[in-house]
Phi, psi and omega in degrees: 000141179294144172295320187208136175214153173240143183227117177053045184283132177226137174208138177220155180239059177085359179223212177299152181297134173285317172235136183225094179074030182286140177219138172188173178218158176240125180263157177303134178086351180284148170241126185238136175246134180249117184240136177184166179294162172302135179082006182281346178111013181298310180294323177299316179299318180295322177295326175293317183294325180269359176087007179293326176228161181250148179285160173286326179207162180098185187220141173247122183245124176247134175300145182309129177082001181289131175253140180236130176234147182229132169269114184292157180295319181244155176288121184288152174282159173080016176271121185237163177102189179276171175303319178302313181301316182296315181293313181297332179303334177298343181260009176069221184298321177298322178294323177295323176297317178297322178297317179296320177296315180301314179297318180296322179292325176293320178298318180297324178297329180269320184220092182280046180289163179301317182295319178293320178295320178295318178298317178297318179297317178299316179294322177301314179294323178296321178292319175303312183296327181271003184054043187271356183292330177294327177288324176301315179298321180297315179298312181299320180295314180295318178300316181295316182296326180266001177065036182264137174277115187292341188261003176281138176293132182304316184290348178261353182283157177291166178302320179294317179293322176299315181297319178296320178297320179291324174296317178299321178299322177289317183292327184297338178285347185051059185289153173285327178233120178249118181258121181247107182268104185049064190296343182271356175301130175068010178250145175268178185299316181298321180295000000 
């Protein structure tokens, strides 16, 4: 069974259809490249596949439990926090809990007061209860593999580092389908 398939997909934005009756599928282990002119609908198709937008007609079928993550073509506005926060955000509520723990541990490093230690302890127990330490390890591993400093503010990072942080946010989810929309934008050769 396909991980993901589209059947007779159609979408238009007030003019001619961007996609008109498109069908295809992605199988486990496949690598697919989507090539087309600017404005041909590549990003639109990726937004349909990750569920950001809905088609006008047709069907998108995902195998049960399949996760889809997308690295957007452009760095989005309104991304706040540290690189750690941005990456952990890929894990949803559990990631936000990990971000709060990370921030609390930094505070304890600067000011080991009783109130800061108690806050850190509460967050530690919350992560234990949520079985979140495996996710913490996942975030730390992705940050290390991409050579990202977790404590740099996202808005102060270079375009390449921002792009790497967004890639890390997608990778930390361990998606079954990873959509990379013009992945080399803002990245240097080493990245």
